[in-house]
Z-matrix of the N, CA and C atoms (Angstrom, degrees):
N
C 1 1.470
C 2 1.550 1 108.95
N 3 1.322 2 116.40 1 127.75
C 4 1.461 3 120.75 2 -177.10
C 5 1.553 4 109.77 3 -67.79
N 6 1.293 5 115.38 4 142.98
C 7 1.468 6 120.86 5 177.85
C 8 1.489 7 110.10 6 -75.78
N 9 1.314 8 116.63 7 140.71
C 10 1.451 9 123.18 8 175.22
C 11 1.512 10 109.06 9 -80.01
N 12 1.324 11 116.86 10 124.33
C 13 1.503 12 120.74 11 -176.89
C 14 1.506 13 107.79 12 -68.72
N 15 1.316 14 113.99 13 129.06
C 16 1.452 15 120.55 14 -178.90
C 17 1.531 16 110.92 15 -74.44
N 18 1.332 17 114.63 16 126.78
C 19 1.465 18 118.67 17 -178.66
C 20 1.552 19 108.08 18 -79.39
N 21 1.330 20 117.22 19 140.88
C 22 1.426 21 119.69 20 179.12
C 23 1.510 22 111.56 21 -62.42
N 24 1.316 23 116.31 22 145.94
C 25 1.469 24 120.37 23 179.38
C 26 1.539 25 108.58 24 -72.66
N 27 1.371 26 113.46 25 167.58
C 28 1.430 27 118.77 26 178.04
C 29 1.542 28 112.37 27 -58.57
N 30 1.317 29 113.77 28 -39.99
C 31 1.492 30 119.78 29 179.75
C 32 1.540 31 110.50 30 -64.04
N 33 1.333 32 116.63 31 -41.37
C 34 1.448 33 122.65 32 178.65
C 35 1.561 34 110.61 33 -63.94
N 36 1.307 35 115.12 34 -42.08
C 37 1.463 36 119.96 35 178.56
C 38 1.514 37 111.10 36 -64.49
N 39 1.337 38 117.07 37 -40.64
C 40 1.418 39 121.96 38 179.39
C 41 1.535 40 111.09 39 -65.00
N 42 1.319 41 116.12 40 -39.88
C 43 1.468 42 121.74 41 -179.87
C 44 1.544 43 110.94 42 -66.18
N 45 1.303 44 115.15 43 -33.29
C 46 1.442 45 119.88 44 -178.46
C 47 1.560 46 114.77 45 -82.47
N 48 1.324 47 113.77 46 -17.67
C 49 1.448 48 118.81 47 -172.60
C 50 1.539 49 114.84 48 -57.45
N 51 1.332 50 118.98 49 -45.78
C 52 1.506 51 115.94 50 179.69
C 53 1.513 52 112.81 51 -58.86
N 54 1.349 53 118.40 52 -40.95
C 55 1.455 54 120.18 53 -179.00
C 56 1.537 55 109.70 54 -65.35
N 57 1.351 56 117.47 55 -40.68
C 58 1.452 57 121.62 56 177.97
C 59 1.537 58 111.24 57 -62.92
N 60 1.324 59 117.19 58 -39.37
C 61 1.454 60 120.02 59 176.47
C 62 1.526 61 112.33 60 -63.64
N 63 1.311 62 116.35 61 -43.13
C 64 1.439 63 120.91 62 -178.89
C 65 1.537 64 111.99 63 -66.37
N 66 1.301 65 117.58 64 -37.25
C 67 1.468 66 120.75 65 177.30
C 68 1.529 67 110.62 66 -69.61
N 69 1.299 68 117.19 67 -38.13
C 70 1.457 69 121.02 68 176.56
C 71 1.571 70 109.02 69 -66.07
N 72 1.341 71 115.49 70 -39.78
C 73 1.458 72 119.69 71 179.95
C 74 1.536 73 110.25 72 -64.85
N 75 1.334 74 115.69 73 -36.07
C 76 1.507 75 118.94 74 -178.75
C 77 1.548 76 107.14 75 -62.31
N 78 1.317 77 117.98 76 -45.02
C 79 1.470 78 121.75 77 -177.68
C 80 1.544 79 109.60 78 -63.20
N 81 1.296 80 116.21 79 -40.67
C 82 1.484 81 118.88 80 -178.12
C 83 1.568 82 112.92 81 -72.68
N 84 1.303 83 114.98 82 -45.05
C 85 1.446 84 119.94 83 177.93
C 86 1.514 85 112.35 84 -63.03
N 87 1.329 86 117.63 85 -43.28
C 88 1.491 87 118.79 86 -177.88
C 89 1.515 88 111.19 87 -71.42
N 90 1.333 89 116.39 88 -27.04
C 91 1.476 90 119.08 89 179.74
C 92 1.543 91 112.63 90 -79.59
N 93 1.345 92 116.57 91 -33.12
C 94 1.485 93 119.68 92 -172.15
C 95 1.522 94 114.41 93 -120.17
N 96 1.344 95 117.78 94 -16.50
C 97 1.475 96 118.83 95 -173.40
C 98 1.498 97 109.33 96 87.38
N 99 1.298 98 114.71 97 166.42
C 100 1.473 99 120.04 98 -174.95
C 101 1.539 100 111.66 99 -64.78
N 102 1.327 101 116.84 100 -50.28
C 103 1.456 102 118.90 101 -171.84
C 104 1.504 103 113.96 102 -64.70
N 105 1.354 104 118.11 103 -36.93
C 106 1.464 105 122.87 104 -176.67
C 107 1.521 106 113.05 105 -82.96
N 108 1.312 107 119.04 106 -15.04
C 109 1.451 108 120.16 107 -177.65
C 110 1.529 109 109.15 108 -85.71
N 111 1.334 110 114.78 109 134.80
C 112 1.467 111 122.99 110 178.20
C 113 1.507 112 108.13 111 -108.67
N 114 1.289 113 116.26 112 150.56
C 115 1.440 114 119.56 113 174.93
C 116 1.538 115 112.52 114 -59.64
N 117 1.342 116 114.29 115 -31.97
C 118 1.463 117 119.72 116 175.06
C 119 1.495 118 112.59 117 -58.62
N 120 1.357 119 116.36 118 -37.65
C 121 1.451 120 121.47 119 -179.40
C 122 1.555 121 109.24 120 -62.69
N 123 1.315 122 116.04 121 -45.09
C 124 1.466 123 119.33 122 179.71
C 125 1.516 124 110.61 123 -62.63
N 126 1.300 125 116.09 124 -42.76
C 127 1.494 126 121.76 125 179.06
C 128 1.516 127 110.84 126 -61.82
N 129 1.343 128 116.82 127 -42.48
C 130 1.479 129 120.83 128 -177.63
C 131 1.523 130 109.43 129 -67.24
N 132 1.318 131 117.47 130 -39.55
C 133 1.481 132 120.30 131 178.44
C 134 1.523 133 109.35 132 -61.53
N 135 1.263 134 118.29 133 -36.08
C 136 1.460 135 120.65 134 -176.56
C 137 1.469 136 111.99 135 -88.90
N 138 1.378 137 119.33 136 -15.86
C 139 1.436 138 122.25 137 -178.29
C 140 1.526 139 114.55 138 78.90
N 141 1.343 140 115.34 139 31.95
C 142 1.450 141 121.76 140 178.16
C 143 1.515 142 109.66 141 -125.34
N 144 1.324 143 116.73 142 175.64
C 145 1.484 144 119.70 143 178.18
C 146 1.546 145 109.62 144 -85.64
N 147 1.301 146 114.62 145 160.15
C 148 1.490 147 119.74 146 176.57
C 149 1.525 148 111.18 147 -59.10
N 150 1.301 149 115.66 148 -35.04
C 151 1.487 150 120.09 149 178.78
C 152 1.485 151 112.20 150 -60.40
N 153 1.336 152 116.76 151 -35.06
C 154 1.488 153 120.15 152 178.16
C 155 1.522 154 110.87 153 -60.92
N 156 1.318 155 115.92 154 -40.80
C 157 1.498 156 120.80 155 -178.24
C 158 1.573 157 106.74 156 -66.34
N 159 1.314 158 116.70 157 -46.06
C 160 1.485 159 119.64 158 -177.50
C 161 1.520 160 111.65 159 -67.07
N 162 1.290 161 117.13 160 -24.74
C 163 1.476 162 121.43 161 177.04
C 164 1.539 163 110.61 162 -59.44
N 165 1.333 164 115.10 163 -37.10
C 166 1.512 165 118.75 164 -178.57
C 167 1.523 166 111.37 165 -99.54
N 168 1.361 167 116.08 166 -31.51
C 169 1.457 168 118.99 167 -177.24
C 170 1.567 169 108.23 168 -133.37
N 171 1.321 170 115.16 169 98.06
C 172 1.465 171 119.71 170 -170.14
C 173 1.552 172 116.95 171 -61.01
N 174 1.335 173 116.41 172 -21.84
C 175 1.464 174 118.80 173 179.25
C 176 1.510 175 108.67 174 -136.55
N 177 1.345 176 114.17 175 161.57
C 178 1.464 177 121.78 176 177.52
C 179 1.532 178 108.85 177 -64.74
N 180 1.308 179 116.87 178 -39.16
C 181 1.474 180 120.80 179 -179.89
C 182 1.561 181 109.71 180 -61.41
N 183 1.306 182 116.43 181 -43.47
C 184 1.451 183 118.65 182 -178.82
C 185 1.560 184 110.17 183 -68.53
N 186 1.333 185 117.16 184 -34.41
C 187 1.429 186 120.31 185 177.23
C 188 1.508 187 110.31 186 -64.15
N 189 1.303 188 117.81 187 -42.53
C 190 1.454 189 122.46 188 179.93
C 191 1.540 190 111.26 189 -64.05
N 192 1.332 191 115.56 190 -45.85
C 193 1.481 192 118.75 191 -177.59
C 194 1.524 193 110.84 192 -67.11
N 195 1.354 194 116.87 193 -40.21
C 196 1.476 195 118.72 194 179.63
C 197 1.542 196 110.82 195 -69.47
N 198 1.333 197 116.81 196 -35.61
C 199 1.440 198 119.65 197 177.23
C 200 1.503 199 110.14 198 -61.82
N 201 1.316 200 116.62 199 -45.13
C 202 1.469 201 120.16 200 -179.90
C 203 1.522 202 110.71 201 -61.33
N 204 1.301 203 116.85 202 -42.96
C 205 1.479 204 120.56 203 -178.41
C 206 1.549 205 109.04 204 -66.86
N 207 1.347 206 116.59 205 -40.38
C 208 1.472 207 119.67 206 -177.31
C 209 1.511 208 111.55 207 -67.26
N 210 1.360 209 117.61 208 -37.36
C 211 1.446 210 119.86 209 -171.44
C 212 1.555 211 110.95 210 -86.29
N 213 1.312 212 117.59 211 -10.97
C 214 1.475 213 121.64 212 -177.91
C 215 1.541 214 109.48 213 -84.59
N 216 1.335 215 114.33 214 135.40
C 217 1.450 216 121.43 215 167.32
C 218 1.487 217 108.84 216 -114.87
N 219 1.345 218 116.69 217 109.68
C 220 1.462 219 119.40 218 -176.70
C 221 1.524 220 113.89 219 -50.72
N 222 1.319 221 115.25 220 127.78
C 223 1.482 222 118.21 221 -175.95
C 224 1.493 223 112.72 222 -64.77
N 225 1.317 224 117.71 223 -26.38
C 226 1.471 225 119.80 224 -178.92
C 227 1.508 226 110.63 225 -64.89
N 228 1.389 227 117.67 226 -27.35
C 229 1.478 228 120.74 227 178.17
C 230 1.539 229 108.47 228 -72.43
N 231 1.323 230 118.42 229 -36.82
C 232 1.429 231 123.30 230 -179.28
C 233 1.506 232 111.13 231 -70.20
N 234 1.339 233 116.65 232 -34.17
C 235 1.461 234 121.90 233 -177.91
C 236 1.531 235 114.08 234 -64.82
N 237 1.321 236 116.97 235 -19.03
C 238 1.444 237 120.91 236 -177.05
C 239 1.538 238 110.89 237 -57.82
N 240 1.320 239 118.23 238 -28.19
C 241 1.477 240 122.54 239 -179.57
C 242 1.501 241 111.25 240 -70.88
N 243 1.319 242 119.75 241 -23.53
C 244 1.466 243 120.43 242 -178.69
C 245 1.526 244 110.15 243 -70.29
N 246 1.337 245 117.17 244 -25.91
C 247 1.462 246 119.53 245 179.16
C 248 1.497 247 113.74 246 -61.16
N 249 1.336 248 117.62 247 -19.63
C 250 1.447 249 120.53 248 -177.36
C 251 1.533 250 112.94 249 -84.85
N 252 1.382 251 115.88 250 -11.21
C 253 1.473 252 120.57 251 -175.40
C 254 1.529 253 107.72 252 -77.18
N 255 1.329 254 115.42 253 133.36
C 256 1.464 255 123.03 254 178.08
C 257 1.515 256 110.37 255 -101.84
N 258 1.297 257 116.36 256 164.48
C 259 1.452 258 120.79 257 174.38
C 260 1.522 259 111.29 258 119.38
N 261 1.309 260 114.50 259 -166.83
C 262 1.453 261 122.30 260 -177.63
C 263 1.539 262 110.96 261 -69.13
N 264 1.307 263 115.39 262 167.73
C 265 1.474 264 119.18 263 175.43
C 266 1.508 265 110.29 264 -60.26
N 267 1.325 266 118.07 265 -38.07
C 268 1.466 267 122.03 266 178.12
C 269 1.523 268 110.74 267 -63.11
N 270 1.313 269 116.64 268 -42.01
C 271 1.496 270 120.07 269 177.24
C 272 1.486 271 111.27 270 -60.48
N 273 1.328 272 116.13 271 -45.93
C 274 1.468 273 122.32 272 -176.98
C 275 1.484 274 110.74 273 -69.97
N 276 1.329 275 117.56 274 -36.95
C 277 1.476 276 121.89 275 177.40
C 278 1.540 277 109.94 276 -62.84
N 279 1.340 278 114.14 277 -42.86
C 280 1.451 279 119.23 278 179.31
C 281 1.547 280 110.91 279 -60.93
N 282 1.339 281 114.81 280 -46.40
C 283 1.469 282 119.85 281 177.57
C 284 1.503 283 111.74 282 -59.74
N 285 1.308 284 118.49 283 -40.97
C 286 1.409 285 122.75 284 178.86
C 287 1.517 286 112.69 285 -64.37
N 288 1.306 287 118.42 286 -42.68
C 289 1.481 288 121.72 287 178.14
C 290 1.509 289 111.34 288 -69.11
N 291 1.340 290 118.39 289 -36.09
C 292 1.457 291 120.09 290 174.91
C 293 1.483 292 111.93 291 -60.73
N 294 1.325 293 116.41 292 -41.85
C 295 1.448 294 122.23 293 178.77
C 296 1.514 295 108.12 294 -63.75
N 297 1.295 296 119.92 295 -42.64
C 298 1.459 297 122.18 296 -179.95
C 299 1.508 298 111.38 297 -64.26
N 300 1.347 299 119.08 298 -38.39
C 301 1.439 300 121.60 299 175.18
C 302 1.524 301 111.32 300 -60.59
N 303 1.358 302 114.49 301 -43.28
C 304 1.477 303 118.81 302 -179.43
C 305 1.492 304 112.04 303 -66.37
N 306 1.369 305 117.22 304 -37.56
C 307 1.415 306 120.03 305 -174.79
C 308 1.552 307 114.71 306 -83.62
N 309 1.326 308 116.81 307 -24.96
C 310 1.481 309 117.15 308 -175.34
C 311 1.530 310 111.94 309 -105.03
N 312 1.351 311 121.27 310 -75.13
C 313 1.480 312 117.92 311 -177.69
C 314 1.502 313 114.95 312 -67.44
N 315 1.365 314 117.07 313 -31.04
C 316 1.472 315 119.08 314 -176.91
C 317 1.554 316 113.43 315 -84.74
N 318 1.301 317 118.47 316 -8.40
C 319 1.428 318 121.39 317 -178.34
C 320 1.544 319 109.82 318 -103.83
N 321 1.290 320 115.46 319 115.94
C 322 1.495 321 119.75 320 -173.77
C 323 1.507 322 111.47 321 -58.32
N 324 1.322 323 118.10 322 -45.42
C 325 1.444 324 119.63 323 -177.87
C 326 1.543 325 112.25 324 -59.51
N 327 1.340 326 114.74 325 -48.59
C 328 1.453 327 116.70 326 -178.16
C 329 1.557 328 110.64 327 -66.00
N 330 1.306 329 116.41 328 -37.16
C 331 1.468 330 121.48 329 179.17
C 332 1.508 331 110.03 330 -61.79
N 333 1.340 332 117.15 331 -47.04
C 334 1.467 333 120.29 332 -178.35
C 335 1.507 334 113.35 333 -70.61
N 336 1.325 335 116.55 334 -31.83
C 337 1.469 336 119.72 335 176.37
C 338 1.551 337 108.10 336 -65.73
N 339 1.336 338 117.55 337 -36.04
C 340 1.463 339 118.41 338 174.55
C 341 1.513 340 111.35 339 -62.59
N 342 1.309 341 117.42 340 -41.37
C 343 1.479 342 120.54 341 178.16
C 344 1.518 343 109.06 342 -57.98
N 345 1.318 344 118.04 343 -47.27
C 346 1.431 345 121.84 344 179.55
C 347 1.549 346 113.00 345 -63.01
N 348 1.326 347 114.57 346 -36.52
C 349 1.460 348 119.78 347 178.02
C 350 1.548 349 109.87 348 -62.80
N 351 1.326 350 115.90 349 -41.52
C 352 1.443 351 120.67 350 -178.27
C 353 1.522 352 111.91 351 -73.60
N 354 1.351 353 117.24 352 -37.59
C 355 1.452 354 118.77 353 -173.96
C 356 1.543 355 111.97 354 -84.98
N 357 1.289 356 117.56 355 -34.04
C 358 1.491 357 121.70 356 -172.98
C 359 1.500 358 112.69 357 -118.90
N 360 1.340 359 118.42 358 9.48
C 361 1.474 360 120.25 359 -174.01
C 362 1.493 361 113.32 360 -65.18
N 363 1.303 362 119.36 361 -29.46
C 364 1.475 363 119.66 362 -178.00
C 365 1.557 364 109.90 363 -69.73
N 366 1.294 365 117.24 364 -23.98
C 367 1.476 366 121.24 365 178.91
C 368 1.563 367 108.90 366 -80.69
N 369 1.339 368 116.65 367 -27.88
C 370 1.460 369 119.51 368 -177.26
C 371 1.527 370 109.80 369 -131.81
N 372 1.355 371 116.91 370 73.81
C 373 1.470 372 119.59 371 -176.69
C 374 1.562 373 112.49 372 -62.01
N 375 1.305 374 116.36 373 -28.04
C 376 1.485 375 118.79 374 178.78
C 377 1.550 376 110.35 375 -64.97
N 378 1.347 377 116.15 376 -35.16
C 379 1.450 378 119.08 377 179.66
C 380 1.514 379 109.73 378 -70.18
N 381 1.321 380 117.76 379 -39.49
C 382 1.512 381 122.34 380 176.46
C 383 1.511 382 108.37 381 -59.51
N 384 1.340 383 117.57 382 -48.15
C 385 1.449 384 118.90 383 -178.68
C 386 1.525 385 112.32 384 -64.11
N 387 1.344 386 116.07 385 -36.85
C 388 1.467 387 119.29 386 178.69
C 389 1.542 388 110.42 387 -67.87
N 390 1.344 389 115.42 388 -39.81
C 391 1.462 390 120.02 389 177.05
C 392 1.527 391 111.04 390 -58.93
N 393 1.303 392 115.87 391 -42.37
C 394 1.450 393 121.41 392 176.22
C 395 1.564 394 110.29 393 -61.19
N 396 1.312 395 115.67 394 -49.89
C 397 1.453 396 120.76 395 -172.82
C 398 1.545 397 110.93 396 -67.41
N 399 1.352 398 117.77 397 -32.67
C 400 1.466 399 120.87 398 -174.22
C 401 1.525 400 113.67 399 -94.28
N 402 1.348 401 117.17 400 -23.91
C 403 1.435 402 118.83 401 -176.03
C 404 1.551 403 113.58 402 -116.08
N 405 1.329 404 116.14 403 -50.17
C 406 1.467 405 119.92 404 -173.20
C 407 1.495 406 109.96 405 -79.17
N 408 1.295 407 119.07 406 -53.04
C 409 1.473 408 122.65 407 -174.28
C 410 1.499 409 114.42 408 -57.76
N 411 1.358 410 119.48 409 -44.58
C 412 1.480 411 119.31 410 -179.74
C 413 1.535 412 112.05 411 -65.59
N 414 1.348 413 117.86 412 -37.39
C 415 1.431 414 122.25 413 179.14
C 416 1.573 415 109.23 414 -64.88
N 417 1.300 416 117.08 415 -49.43
C 418 1.480 417 121.16 416 -177.74
C 419 1.523 418 108.44 417 -63.50
N 420 1.331 419 118.38 418 -40.57
C 421 1.469 420 121.82 419 179.84
C 422 1.516 421 110.83 420 -63.11
N 423 1.347 422 116.82 421 -40.25
C 424 1.457 423 119.43 422 177.75
C 425 1.480 424 113.26 423 -66.04
N 426 1.361 425 116.58 424 -42.81
C 427 1.448 426 122.23 425 175.50
C 428 1.541 427 110.86 426 -59.62
N 429 1.320 428 114.61 427 -47.05
C 430 1.458 429 120.25 428 -178.65
C 431 1.536 430 111.85 429 -60.43
N 432 1.331 431 115.33 430 -40.87
C 433 1.470 432 118.67 431 179.70
C 434 1.502 433 112.59 432 -67.21
N 435 1.317 434 117.62 433 -39.20
C 436 1.473 435 120.42 434 178.91
C 437 1.503 436 111.97 435 -71.15
N 438 1.325 437 118.17 436 -40.10
C 439 1.443 438 120.86 437 177.47
C 440 1.519 439 109.71 438 -66.67
N 441 1.279 440 118.30 439 -41.54
C 442 1.470 441 120.72 440 175.53
C 443 1.492 442 114.48 441 -60.19
N 444 1.337 443 115.83 442 -41.02
C 445 1.478 444 120.18 443 175.77
C 446 1.515 445 111.29 444 -63.17
N 447 1.329 446 115.75 445 -40.79
C 448 1.461 447 119.56 446 179.90
C 449 1.515 448 111.93 447 -66.51
N 450 1.314 449 118.14 448 -37.05
C 451 1.471 450 120.48 449 176.40
C 452 1.506 451 110.75 450 -66.68
N 453 1.339 452 116.98 451 -43.17
C 454 1.456 453 119.77 452 179.75
C 455 1.474 454 113.61 453 -62.57
N 456 1.347 455 116.47 454 -35.93
C 457 1.488 456 120.33 455 -179.04
C 458 1.506 457 112.93 456 -81.93
N 459 1.313 458 116.69 457 -12.28
C 460 1.483 459 120.64 458 -178.27
C 461 1.514 460 113.97 459 92.56
N 462 1.372 461 117.34 460 0.07
C 463 1.416 462 120.23 461 179.48
C 464 1.533 463 112.00 462 -73.29
N 465 1.302 464 116.31 463 -39.50
C 466 1.457 465 123.20 464 176.28
C 467 1.538 466 110.06 465 -105.15
N 468 1.337 467 114.40 466 148.42
C 469 1.478 468 119.00 467 178.58
C 470 1.496 469 109.27 468 -87.12
N 471 1.331 470 115.16 469 156.63
C 472 1.431 471 122.35 470 172.75
C 473 1.558 472 106.80 471 -78.33
N 474 1.332 473 114.89 472 127.94
C 475 1.465 474 117.89 473 -179.92
C 476 1.504 475 108.03 474 -173.34
N 477 1.376 476 114.48 475 -169.78
C 478 1.460 477 118.93 476 -175.22
C 479 1.524 478 111.25 477 -62.19
N 480 1.339 479 116.76 478 -41.76
C 481 1.487 480 119.72 479 -176.93
C 482 1.522 481 111.03 480 -64.60
N 483 1.301 482 117.62 481 -34.52
C 484 1.471 483 122.44 482 178.10
C 485 1.537 484 110.07 483 -72.83
N 486 1.335 485 116.50 484 -33.26
C 487 1.445 486 119.36 485 -179.08
C 488 1.535 487 110.84 486 -76.15
N 489 1.335 488 116.80 487 -32.46
C 490 1.471 489 122.08 488 -178.55
C 491 1.516 490 108.75 489 -129.74
N 492 1.356 491 117.39 490 73.40
C 493 1.448 492 120.40 491 -172.99
C 494 1.529 493 115.46 492 -69.20
N 495 1.319 494 117.82 493 -7.22
C 496 1.470 495 120.22 494 176.60
C 497 1.524 496 111.50 495 -53.45
N 498 1.360 497 115.54 496 -33.46
C 499 1.456 498 120.56 497 -177.07
C 500 1.529 499 110.41 498 -67.37
N 501 1.289 500 119.82 499 -23.15
C 502 1.435 501 124.63 500 177.48
C 503 1.521 502 111.68 501 -64.09
N 504 1.335 503 116.36 502 -33.64
C 505 1.458 504 120.96 503 -179.20
C 506 1.535 505 113.63 504 -99.89
N 507 1.337 506 117.41 505 0.61
C 508 1.474 507 118.95 506 -172.07
C 509 1.504 508 114.93 507 -66.08
N 510 1.339 509 118.57 508 -25.98
C 511 1.459 510 120.91 509 -178.28
C 512 1.518 511 111.81 510 -68.09
N 513 1.319 512 117.06 511 -21.71
C 514 1.449 513 120.61 512 178.44
C 515 1.525 514 109.05 513 -65.58
N 516 1.346 515 116.98 514 -41.71
C 517 1.450 516 120.19 515 177.58
C 518 1.539 517 110.46 516 -66.51
N 519 1.311 518 115.41 517 -32.69
C 520 1.506 519 120.22 518 179.28
C 521 1.525 520 109.16 519 -59.45
N 522 1.343 521 116.56 520 -48.70
C 523 1.460 522 120.70 521 -178.43
C 524 1.535 523 111.78 522 -65.76
N 525 1.334 524 114.25 523 -37.64
C 526 1.475 525 118.36 524 179.49
C 527 1.519 526 111.11 525 -64.28
N 528 1.286 527 115.95 526 -47.01
C 529 1.511 528 118.87 527 -179.83
C 530 1.546 529 109.51 528 -65.87
N 531 1.289 530 117.64 529 -40.29
C 532 1.471 531 120.73 530 178.02
C 533 1.506 532 110.53 531 -56.43
N 534 1.339 533 117.51 532 -45.57
C 535 1.472 534 118.41 533 -178.78
C 536 1.517 535 112.01 534 -72.33
N 537 1.336 536 118.10 535 -29.94
C 538 1.461 537 118.66 536 175.63
C 539 1.540 538 111.12 537 -68.52
N 540 1.328 539 116.27 538 -34.63
C 541 1.440 540 120.71 539 -178.16
C 542 1.531 541 112.97 540 -76.10
N 543 1.324 542 116.27 541 -44.32
C 544 1.478 543 120.90 542 -168.49
C 545 1.511 544 114.57 543 -110.78
N 546 1.350 545 117.81 544 -16.39
C 547 1.491 546 120.72 545 -174.98
C 548 1.505 547 110.20 546 48.95
N 549 1.361 548 117.27 547 -123.72
C 550 1.461 549 118.86 548 -177.24
C 551 1.546 550 111.88 549 -96.23
N 552 1.347 551 117.72 550 3.76
C 553 1.442 552 118.25 551 -177.81
C 554 1.521 553 112.44 552 -72.06
N 555 1.273 554 117.37 553 -33.15
C 556 1.467 555 123.27 554 178.58
C 557 1.543 556 107.93 555 -132.73
N 558 1.356 557 116.53 556 75.54
C 559 1.468 558 119.20 557 -174.87
C 560 1.502 559 110.05 558 -63.65
N 561 1.319 560 114.75 559 147.00
C 562 1.483 561 121.67 560 177.29
C 563 1.546 562 107.50 561 -108.35
N 564 1.281 563 117.35 562 138.79
C 565 1.484 564 124.06 563 179.82
C 566 1.504 565 106.02 564 -75.87
N 567 1.345 566 116.63 565 86.66
C 568 1.465 567 118.78 566 -172.50
C 569 1.522 568 113.78 567 -60.37
N 570 1.311 569 121.87 568 -46.51
C 571 1.467 570 122.30 569 -178.55
C 572 1.563 571 110.95 570 -58.62
N 573 1.307 572 116.39 571 -43.02
C 574 1.472 573 122.18 572 179.76
C 575 1.539 574 110.52 573 -66.75
N 576 1.344 575 113.38 574 -42.04
C 577 1.504 576 118.01 575 179.05
C 578 1.510 577 110.55 576 -63.49
N 579 1.331 578 116.95 577 -43.17
C 580 1.446 579 120.10 578 -178.78
C 581 1.530 580 112.83 579 -64.90
N 582 1.338 581 115.04 580 -39.02
C 583 1.479 582 117.87 581 175.98
C 584 1.489 583 111.82 582 -64.16
N 585 1.350 584 115.87 583 -38.98
C 586 1.454 585 120.75 584 177.59
C 587 1.536 586 111.01 585 -63.57
N 588 1.324 587 114.81 586 -38.88
C 589 1.481 588 120.63 587 177.39
C 590 1.502 589 110.00 588 -62.15
N 591 1.315 590 116.86 589 -48.99
C 592 1.511 591 121.13 590 179.59
C 593 1.524 592 109.55 591 -60.50
N 594 1.274 593 116.33 592 -44.32
C 595 1.469 594 118.56 593 -176.52
C 596 1.526 595 110.20 594 -61.69
N 597 1.332 596 114.65 595 -43.29
C 598 1.459 597 118.43 596 179.41
C 599 1.512 598 114.39 597 -67.22
N 600 1.358 599 112.86 598 -47.06
C 601 1.461 600 119.14 599 -176.23
C 602 1.511 601 113.08 600 -68.07
N 603 1.342 602 115.15 601 -50.87
C 604 1.460 603 118.36 602 -174.04
C 605 1.524 604 111.63 603 -71.83
N 606 1.340 605 118.06 604 -37.26
C 607 1.447 606 119.30 605 176.66
C 608 1.516 607 111.04 606 -66.39
N 609 1.297 608 115.23 607 -29.83
C 610 1.484 609 119.61 608 176.71
C 611 1.502 610 112.54 609 -71.07
N 612 1.369 611 117.15 610 -28.12
C 613 1.450 612 121.20 611 -177.83
C 614 1.524 613 114.31 612 -92.73
N 615 1.338 614 115.23 613 -31.90
C 616 1.492 615 117.47 614 -172.52
C 617 1.509 616 112.61 615 -62.34
N 618 1.285 617 114.45 616 142.58
C 619 1.462 618 122.56 617 178.82
C 620 1.535 619 109.07 618 -69.13
N 621 1.338 620 116.05 619 134.84
C 622 1.466 621 120.37 620 177.20
C 623 1.509 622 111.03 621 -81.02
N 624 1.313 623 118.40 622 148.22
C 625 1.473 624 119.28 623 176.89
C 626 1.506 625 110.74 624 -62.35
């Protein structure tokens, strides 16, 4: 005999409501942008009244800011897994960049948050700064540290790429923007692109005999 699925209690439903609102807000804001999204739209998507939304988030601005915070996973937390990778600096740099590709252009949430940062960032400068501090700065710092270690050990040569390692990760943003612009209309061969990126970046960094 099949088990009857237990319905969540009223208290459990109430505890889950803010998260459900923020996830519905994410879908509305990413589909329409900040200006065109109405609180009524978020309520309709969730099947509740507008008053329910305002009960948890008194203004549209607060709803947007909390949605952004809720949907963001700080990149510095994800980077912790790179520390377990063994091998040369080139091997570890490759692993780091692969992780960044998976976390940024391949992750819909991160990709759409970037779209909102670009489209509505002037309205919410604090969100733009937080996006930089939680996503861009940790990645660049990790790349800079690995490149610096490689230069010190003699594995990487001293040159422009080592002096300004941001360029080593710049192709990740290229793929992200491409997908935001074209979606599935002009698909990009991601594996081939990534290999081309590694070939260009690592051969530019590696020390010549």
